[in-house]
C-alpha positions as a LaTeX table, in Angstrom:
\begin{tabular}{lrrr}
\hline
Residue & $x$ (\AA) & $y$ (\AA) & $z$ (\AA) \\
\hline
Met1 & $-30.03$ & 19.31 & $-11.94$ \\
Lys2 & $-26.58$ & 20.84 & $-12.49$ \\
Lys3 & $-25.92$ & 20.99 & $-8.73$ \\
Thr4 & $-26.96$ & 17.34 & $-8.34$ \\
Leu5 & $-24.68$ & 16.25 & $-11.19$ \\
Leu6 & $-21.76$ & 18.23 & $-9.75$ \\
Gly7 & $-22.30$ & 16.63 & $-6.33$ \\
Leu8 & $-22.29$ & 13.16 & $-7.87$ \\
Leu9 & $-19.05$ & 13.88 & $-9.74$ \\
Ile10 & $-17.35$ & 15.16 & $-6.59$ \\
Ala11 & $-18.53$ & 12.14 & $-4.56$ \\
Ala12 & $-17.34$ & 9.78 & $-7.30$ \\
Ser13 & $-13.91$ & 11.42 & $-7.43$ \\
Val14 & $-13.51$ & 11.17 & $-3.64$ \\
Ala15 & $-14.56$ & 7.51 & $-3.59$ \\
Phe16 & $-12.18$ & 6.74 & $-6.47$ \\
Ala17 & $-9.29$ & 8.40 & $-4.67$ \\
Gln18 & $-9.65$ & 6.15 & $-1.63$ \\
Ala19 & $-7.99$ & 3.28 & $-3.51$ \\
Asp20 & $-4.49$ & 4.69 & $-2.93$ \\
Lys21 & $-5.21$ & 6.44 & 0.39 \\
Gly22 & $-5.80$ & 5.36 & 3.98 \\
Thr23 & $-7.80$ & 6.44 & 7.03 \\
Ile24 & $-6.85$ & 6.99 & 10.66 \\
Leu25 & $-9.74$ & 7.20 & 13.11 \\
Gly26 & $-10.35$ & 6.79 & 16.82 \\
Thr27 & $-11.82$ & 8.14 & 20.03 \\
Val28 & $-10.55$ & 10.51 & 22.73 \\
Gln29 & $-11.82$ & 9.98 & 26.31 \\
Asp30 & $-10.98$ & 11.64 & 29.60 \\
Ser31 & $-9.83$ & 9.83 & 32.74 \\
Ser32 & $-13.44$ & 9.00 & 33.71 \\
Gly33 & $-14.19$ & 7.38 & 30.34 \\
Ala34 & $-16.40$ & 10.24 & 29.15 \\
Pro35 & $-15.91$ & 11.46 & 25.54 \\
Ala36 & $-13.59$ & 14.45 & 25.18 \\
Ala37 & $-15.56$ & 16.59 & 22.73 \\
Asp38 & $-14.02$ & 19.40 & 20.66 \\
Thr39 & $-10.46$ & 18.22 & 21.34 \\
Glu40 & $-7.74$ & 18.91 & 18.81 \\
Val41 & $-6.02$ & 15.88 & 17.25 \\
Lys42 & $-2.96$ & 16.02 & 14.98 \\
Ala43 & $-1.54$ & 13.38 & 12.62 \\
Thr44 & 2.02 & 13.97 & 11.40 \\
Glu45 & 3.70 & 11.86 & 8.70 \\
Val46 & 7.23 & 11.35 & 10.03 \\
Asn47 & 9.02 & 11.13 & 6.65 \\
Thr48 & 7.55 & 14.30 & 5.15 \\
Asn49 & 6.55 & 16.24 & 8.31 \\
Ile50 & 3.14 & 16.94 & 6.76 \\
Val51 & 0.65 & 17.73 & 9.57 \\
His52 & $-3.10$ & 17.06 & 9.44 \\
Thr53 & $-5.36$ & 18.56 & 12.10 \\
Thr54 & $-8.96$ & 17.83 & 13.13 \\
Arg55 & $-11.22$ & 18.05 & 16.21 \\
Thr56 & $-13.33$ & 15.43 & 17.92 \\
Asn57 & $-17.13$ & 15.50 & 17.68 \\
Asp58 & $-19.58$ & 15.35 & 20.59 \\
Ala59 & $-18.95$ & 11.60 & 20.96 \\
Gly60 & $-15.18$ & 12.11 & 21.13 \\
Asn61 & $-14.62$ & 10.54 & 17.71 \\
Phe62 & $-12.15$ & 11.82 & 15.12 \\
Thr63 & $-11.33$ & 10.83 & 11.53 \\
Phe64 & $-8.47$ & 11.57 & 9.13 \\
Pro65 & $-9.68$ & 10.38 & 5.71 \\
Leu66 & $-7.67$ & 10.26 & 2.47 \\
Leu67 & $-4.21$ & 10.17 & 4.05 \\
Asp68 & $-1.13$ & 9.20 & 2.07 \\
Pro69 & 0.40 & 5.85 & 3.10 \\
Gly70 & 3.24 & 6.19 & 5.58 \\
Thr71 & 4.17 & 6.22 & 9.25 \\
Tyr72 & 2.35 & 8.71 & 11.46 \\
Val73 & 2.53 & 10.22 & 14.93 \\
Val74 & $-0.98$ & 10.93 & 16.25 \\
Glu75 & $-1.25$ & 13.26 & 19.23 \\
Thr76 & $-3.91$ & 15.14 & 21.15 \\
Glu77 & $-3.99$ & 17.62 & 24.01 \\
Arg78 & $-6.67$ & 19.16 & 26.19 \\
Gln79 & $-6.53$ & 21.71 & 28.98 \\
Gly80 & $-6.17$ & 20.02 & 32.39 \\
Phe81 & $-4.82$ & 16.76 & 30.93 \\
Lys82 & $-1.42$ & 15.44 & 29.92 \\
Lys83 & $-0.62$ & 15.52 & 26.22 \\
Ala84 & $-1.12$ & 12.07 & 24.67 \\
Ser85 & 0.89 & 10.82 & 21.71 \\
Arg86 & 0.86 & 7.58 & 19.69 \\
Ser87 & 3.97 & 7.05 & 17.55 \\
Gly88 & 4.75 & 4.45 & 14.90 \\
Val89 & 1.24 & 4.34 & 13.43 \\
Arg90 & 1.72 & 2.49 & 10.14 \\
Leu91 & $-0.87$ & 3.35 & 7.48 \\
Asp92 & $-1.05$ & 1.42 & 4.22 \\
Ala93 & $-3.03$ & 2.19 & 1.11 \\
Asn94 & $-6.67$ & 1.09 & 1.19 \\
Ser95 & $-6.55$ & 0.50 & 4.94 \\
Thr96 & $-8.06$ & 1.89 & 8.15 \\
Val97 & $-6.13$ & 2.22 & 11.42 \\
Arg98 & $-7.83$ & 2.90 & 14.77 \\
Val99 & $-6.05$ & 4.93 & 17.46 \\
Glu100 & $-7.65$ & 5.32 & 20.91 \\
Phe101 & $-6.72$ & 7.87 & 23.58 \\
Ala102 & $-7.51$ & 7.88 & 27.32 \\
Leu103 & $-6.34$ & 11.22 & 28.70 \\
Gln104 & $-4.71$ & 11.41 & 32.09 \\
Val105 & $-5.13$ & 14.32 & 34.50 \\
Gly106 & $-2.03$ & 16.48 & 34.64 \\
Asn107 & $-0.15$ & 19.39 & 33.14 \\
Val108 & $-0.46$ & 19.83 & 29.38 \\
Thr109 & 3.33 & 20.18 & 29.18 \\
Glu110 & 3.63 & 16.52 & 30.24 \\
Thr111 & 3.39 & 13.92 & 27.47 \\
Val112 & 2.28 & 10.28 & 27.58 \\
Asp113 & 3.83 & 8.59 & 24.52 \\
Val114 & 2.72 & 5.11 & 23.48 \\
Thr115 & 4.19 & 3.15 & 20.56 \\
Ala116 & 1.47 & 1.80 & 18.32 \\
Ser117 & 1.09 & $-1.96$ & 17.97 \\
Val118 & $-0.40$ & $-3.94$ & 15.10 \\
Ala119 & $-4.06$ & $-4.74$ & 15.65 \\
Ile120 & $-4.84$ & $-8.46$ & 15.78 \\
Leu121 & $-8.32$ & $-8.02$ & 14.34 \\
Gln122 & $-9.54$ & $-5.55$ & 11.73 \\
Thr123 & $-12.77$ & $-4.23$ & 13.17 \\
Asp124 & $-13.36$ & $-1.14$ & 10.99 \\
Arg125 & $-13.39$ & $-2.87$ & 7.59 \\
Ala126 & $-14.97$ & $-5.97$ & 6.10 \\
Asp127 & $-12.75$ & $-6.55$ & 3.04 \\
Leu128 & $-10.24$ & $-9.38$ & 2.83 \\
Gly129 & $-6.88$ & $-9.56$ & 1.11 \\
Ala130 & $-3.15$ & $-9.10$ & 1.63 \\
Lys131 & $-0.37$ & $-6.58$ & 1.14 \\
Ile132 & 2.97 & $-7.19$ & $-0.56$ \\
Glu133 & 5.49 & $-4.80$ & 0.97 \\
Thr134 & 8.81 & $-3.38$ & $-0.25$ \\
Gln135 & 10.85 & $-5.81$ & 1.86 \\
Thr136 & 9.06 & $-8.79$ & 0.32 \\
Leu137 & 9.58 & $-7.44$ & $-3.20$ \\
Ala138 & 13.29 & $-6.93$ & $-2.49$ \\
Asn139 & 14.02 & $-10.27$ & $-0.82$ \\
Met140 & 11.74 & $-12.80$ & $-2.51$ \\
Pro141 & 12.83 & $-14.40$ & $-5.80$ \\
Leu142 & 11.03 & $-12.80$ & $-8.73$ \\
Thr143 & 10.59 & $-14.81$ & $-11.91$ \\
Phe144 & 9.29 & $-13.61$ & $-15.27$ \\
Asn145 & 11.73 & $-10.72$ & $-15.69$ \\
Arg146 & 11.40 & $-9.49$ & $-12.07$ \\
Asn147 & 7.64 & $-8.97$ & $-12.35$ \\
Tyr148 & 5.89 & $-8.18$ & $-9.04$ \\
Gln149 & 2.86 & $-10.16$ & $-10.25$ \\
Gly150 & 4.88 & $-13.32$ & $-9.66$ \\
Leu151 & 4.29 & $-12.85$ & $-5.90$ \\
Leu152 & 0.50 & $-12.83$ & $-6.17$ \\
Gly153 & 0.60 & $-16.55$ & $-5.43$ \\
Leu154 & 1.36 & $-15.58$ & $-1.80$ \\
Val155 & $-2.17$ & $-14.18$ & $-1.45$ \\
Pro156 & $-4.68$ & $-16.65$ & 0.08 \\
Gly157 & $-7.07$ & $-17.95$ & $-2.56$ \\
Ala158 & $-4.78$ & $-17.19$ & $-5.51$ \\
Ser159 & $-3.36$ & $-19.79$ & $-7.89$ \\
Arg160 & 0.21 & $-19.87$ & $-9.18$ \\
Pro161 & 0.80 & $-16.90$ & $-11.55$ \\
Phe162 & 1.45 & $-17.76$ & $-15.18$ \\
Arg163 & 2.32 & $-15.90$ & $-18.38$ \\
Pro164 & $-0.57$ & $-16.02$ & $-20.86$ \\
His165 & $-0.55$ & $-15.49$ & $-24.65$ \\
Ser166 & 2.36 & $-15.19$ & $-27.07$ \\
Ser167 & 5.46 & $-13.01$ & $-26.75$ \\
Phe168 & 4.07 & $-10.79$ & $-29.51$ \\
Tyr169 & 0.70 & $-10.21$ & $-27.82$ \\
Asn170 & 2.13 & $-10.08$ & $-24.30$ \\
Ser171 & 5.44 & $-8.32$ & $-24.87$ \\
Gln172 & 5.39 & $-6.68$ & $-21.41$ \\
Asp173 & 5.39 & $-10.11$ & $-19.66$ \\
Ser174 & 2.05 & $-9.51$ & $-17.94$ \\
Leu175 & 1.08 & $-12.35$ & $-15.58$ \\
Ser176 & $-2.32$ & $-13.76$ & $-14.67$ \\
Thr177 & $-3.74$ & $-15.80$ & $-11.80$ \\
Tyr178 & $-7.03$ & $-17.33$ & $-10.71$ \\
Val179 & $-8.43$ & $-15.99$ & $-7.42$ \\
Asn180 & $-11.18$ & $-17.70$ & $-5.43$ \\
Gly181 & $-12.00$ & $-19.93$ & $-8.39$ \\
Gln182 & $-12.85$ & $-17.02$ & $-10.72$ \\
Phe183 & $-11.55$ & $-16.79$ & $-14.26$ \\
Arg184 & $-8.47$ & $-14.60$ & $-14.69$ \\
Gln185 & $-10.31$ & $-11.76$ & $-16.48$ \\
Ala186 & $-12.42$ & $-11.33$ & $-13.31$ \\
Ser187 & $-9.44$ & $-9.73$ & $-11.55$ \\
Ser188 & $-8.31$ & $-6.13$ & $-11.97$ \\
Phe189 & $-4.95$ & $-4.38$ & $-11.79$ \\
Met190 & $-4.53$ & $-0.73$ & $-10.80$ \\
Ile191 & $-1.70$ & 1.78 & $-10.39$ \\
Glu192 & $-2.28$ & 4.43 & $-7.72$ \\
Gly193 & $-6.03$ & 3.79 & $-8.00$ \\
Ile194 & $-6.09$ & 4.10 & $-11.81$ \\
Asn195 & $-7.22$ & 1.19 & $-13.96$ \\
Asn196 & $-4.27$ & $-0.69$ & $-15.52$ \\
Asp197 & $-6.22$ & $-3.38$ & $-17.41$ \\
Trp198 & $-6.15$ & $-3.84$ & $-21.18$ \\
Asp199 & $-8.31$ & $-5.83$ & $-23.58$ \\
Asn200 & $-11.09$ & $-6.72$ & $-21.11$ \\
Gly201 & $-8.63$ & $-7.76$ & $-18.43$ \\
Asn202 & $-6.55$ & $-10.11$ & $-20.58$ \\
Leu203 & $-3.36$ & $-8.15$ & $-19.86$ \\
Thr204 & $-2.04$ & $-5.24$ & $-17.81$ \\
Val205 & $-0.90$ & $-2.13$ & $-19.65$ \\
Ile206 & 2.15 & $-1.30$ & $-17.50$ \\
Val207 & 4.29 & $-3.61$ & $-15.37$ \\
Pro208 & 6.26 & $-1.16$ & $-13.18$ \\
Ser209 & 9.75 & $-1.83$ & $-11.89$ \\
Val210 & 9.85 & $-3.37$ & $-8.42$ \\
Glu211 & 12.35 & $-0.65$ & $-7.46$ \\
Ala212 & 9.56 & 1.93 & $-7.71$ \\
Ile213 & 6.91 & $-0.01$ & $-5.75$ \\
Gln214 & 6.19 & 0.65 & $-2.10$ \\
Thr215 & 3.15 & $-1.61$ & $-1.60$ \\
Val216 & 0.92 & $-3.87$ & $-3.64$ \\
Asp217 & $-2.52$ & $-3.90$ & $-2.02$ \\
Val218 & $-4.52$ & $-7.01$ & $-3.00$ \\
Thr219 & $-8.22$ & $-7.22$ & $-2.12$ \\
Thr220 & $-9.93$ & $-10.56$ & $-2.76$ \\
Ser221 & $-13.47$ & $-10.18$ & $-1.38$ \\
Asn222 & $-15.93$ & $-7.83$ & 0.37 \\
Tyr223 & $-14.62$ & $-4.90$ & $-1.67$ \\
Asp224 & $-15.41$ & $-1.29$ & $-1.00$ \\
Ala225 & $-17.64$ & 0.52 & $-3.50$ \\
Glu226 & $-14.79$ & 1.65 & $-5.75$ \\
Phe227 & $-13.77$ & $-1.99$ & $-6.37$ \\
Gly228 & $-17.24$ & $-3.38$ & $-7.01$ \\
Arg229 & $-16.92$ & $-4.24$ & $-10.69$ \\
Val230 & $-14.80$ & $-7.40$ & $-10.30$ \\
Thr231 & $-15.36$ & $-10.82$ & $-8.76$ \\
Gly232 & $-11.72$ & $-11.94$ & $-8.49$ \\
Ala233 & $-8.98$ & $-9.80$ & $-6.94$ \\
Val234 & $-8.07$ & $-6.12$ & $-7.15$ \\
Ser235 & $-4.30$ & $-5.50$ & $-7.13$ \\
Asn236 & $-3.38$ & $-1.84$ & $-6.58$ \\
Val237 & 0.27 & $-0.76$ & $-6.95$ \\
Ile238 & 1.41 & 2.16 & $-4.77$ \\
Phe239 & 4.67 & 3.87 & $-5.76$ \\
Lys240 & 7.33 & 5.11 & $-3.37$ \\
Ser241 & 7.21 & 8.82 & $-2.62$ \\
Gly242 & 9.73 & 11.47 & $-1.65$ \\
Thr243 & 10.76 & 12.27 & 1.92 \\
Asn244 & 12.90 & 14.83 & 3.73 \\
Asp245 & 15.90 & 12.50 & 3.44 \\
Trp246 & 17.82 & 12.13 & 0.19 \\
His247 & 17.60 & 8.47 & $-0.73$ \\
Gly248 & 17.75 & 6.23 & $-3.77$ \\
Ser249 & 18.99 & 2.92 & $-5.08$ \\
Ala250 & 20.76 & 1.48 & $-8.09$ \\
Phe251 & 20.64 & $-2.15$ & $-9.09$ \\
Glu252 & 22.22 & $-4.62$ & $-11.46$ \\
Phe253 & 20.52 & $-7.92$ & $-12.22$ \\
Asn254 & 22.64 & $-10.96$ & $-13.08$ \\
Lys255 & 21.19 & $-14.26$ & $-14.28$ \\
Val256 & 23.69 & $-16.65$ & $-15.83$ \\
Ala257 & 22.15 & $-19.78$ & $-17.34$ \\
Ala258 & 25.31 & $-21.81$ & $-16.66$ \\
Leu259 & 24.76 & $-21.39$ & $-12.90$ \\
Ala260 & 21.03 & $-22.25$ & $-12.93$ \\
Ala261 & 19.92 & $-25.64$ & $-11.60$ \\
Lys262 & 18.23 & $-27.98$ & $-14.04$ \\
Asn263 & 14.72 & $-29.33$ & $-13.56$ \\
Tyr264 & 14.79 & $-31.91$ & $-10.76$ \\
Phe265 & 12.60 & $-34.31$ & $-12.75$ \\
Ala266 & 14.48 & $-33.91$ & $-16.04$ \\
Leu267 & 16.45 & $-36.96$ & $-17.17$ \\
Lys268 & 19.02 & $-34.80$ & $-18.90$ \\
Thr269 & 19.85 & $-31.15$ & $-19.28$ \\
Pro270 & 17.91 & $-29.70$ & $-22.23$ \\
Pro271 & 19.87 & $-27.88$ & $-24.94$ \\
Leu272 & 20.34 & $-24.20$ & $-24.20$ \\
Thr273 & 19.07 & $-22.00$ & $-27.00$ \\
Tyr274 & 19.03 & $-18.63$ & $-25.29$ \\
Lys275 & 21.60 & $-17.31$ & $-22.85$ \\
Pro276 & 20.44 & $-14.09$ & $-21.22$ \\
Leu277 & 23.03 & $-12.14$ & $-19.25$ \\
Arg278 & 21.45 & $-10.20$ & $-16.44$ \\
Arg279 & 23.07 & $-8.81$ & $-13.34$ \\
His280 & 21.70 & $-7.43$ & $-10.14$ \\
Asn281 & 23.23 & $-5.37$ & $-7.39$ \\
Arg282 & 21.68 & $-2.80$ & $-5.10$ \\
Arg283 & 23.10 & 0.14 & $-3.20$ \\
Thr284 & 21.29 & 2.73 & $-1.12$ \\
His285 & 22.70 & 6.11 & $-0.15$ \\
Pro286 & 20.80 & 7.92 & 2.64 \\
Gln287 & 21.66 & 11.49 & 3.54 \\
Glu288 & 20.14 & 13.05 & 6.63 \\
Gln289 & 19.16 & 16.59 & 5.72 \\
Asp290 & 16.02 & 18.46 & 4.72 \\
Leu291 & 15.59 & 18.53 & 0.97 \\
Leu292 & 12.97 & 19.45 & $-1.57$ \\
Leu293 & 10.56 & 16.54 & $-2.10$ \\
Phe294 & 10.65 & 15.08 & $-5.58$ \\
Arg295 & 10.28 & 11.76 & $-7.37$ \\
Leu296 & 11.50 & 10.60 & $-10.76$ \\
Pro297 & 9.55 & 7.92 & $-12.68$ \\
Gly298 & 10.92 & 4.47 & $-11.94$ \\
Ile299 & 13.42 & 5.77 & $-9.35$ \\
Ala300 & 12.80 & 5.56 & $-5.60$ \\
\hline
\end{tabular}
């Protein structure tokens, strides 16, 4: 009984961790199209130089589960064939990327390098949704105190986000939306795969700074097992991580009411009762050298 319970706990922890991880899988074949069994395959994350290694099975298939989001170089080599490499493999959280290899006869010191392209169809997963990337968060206008939840309206099936409840009850400016016709409490918010809901889904506990966010993964239907408790959308925030290059950003947010346009349909400008002064400016300082990986909360 104890062994069974321990196995269930381990399986549950692995399934739960998949929310902020990704999977790279594929097949290795020789020049005749036959599966290349017991062939070594490596996946290297280019920003951290972390290497993952596996071997193909009898059918030539390989799998790298539970990988951190990032950009990978996947390569394989086999005696009597040229080394094959696929660079620029972009892996997002809660996603699966397929990489196929067809080995060519030649010297193993020769390399065939192919740049990965974005797949038109997703054939290894059945879930639907969208991803809000760093570039979108940085360039799109963010209302409601620069809350990333204001961009959830870009996801197909989602209504315009709105701010529920009073300023006292919702002091963190948590936003809500209706997805696929479900009530707003039917959606769930997560941070790195950890539940971020409060009061039965009425609000989110933490609204992180957009400067710290790498990706917001939004799943709207056909969820995997770890997302099965909701009927709306699951929004999972993935934070930026450290790399071998020193990098960071500082920003200043400026919002002057005197420069804001009035409502197009308003007959006159309403009296201004509150004049917030916010400024925004961003600077990034890259430095190309190997450094110790680290990350400070709220700083990317």
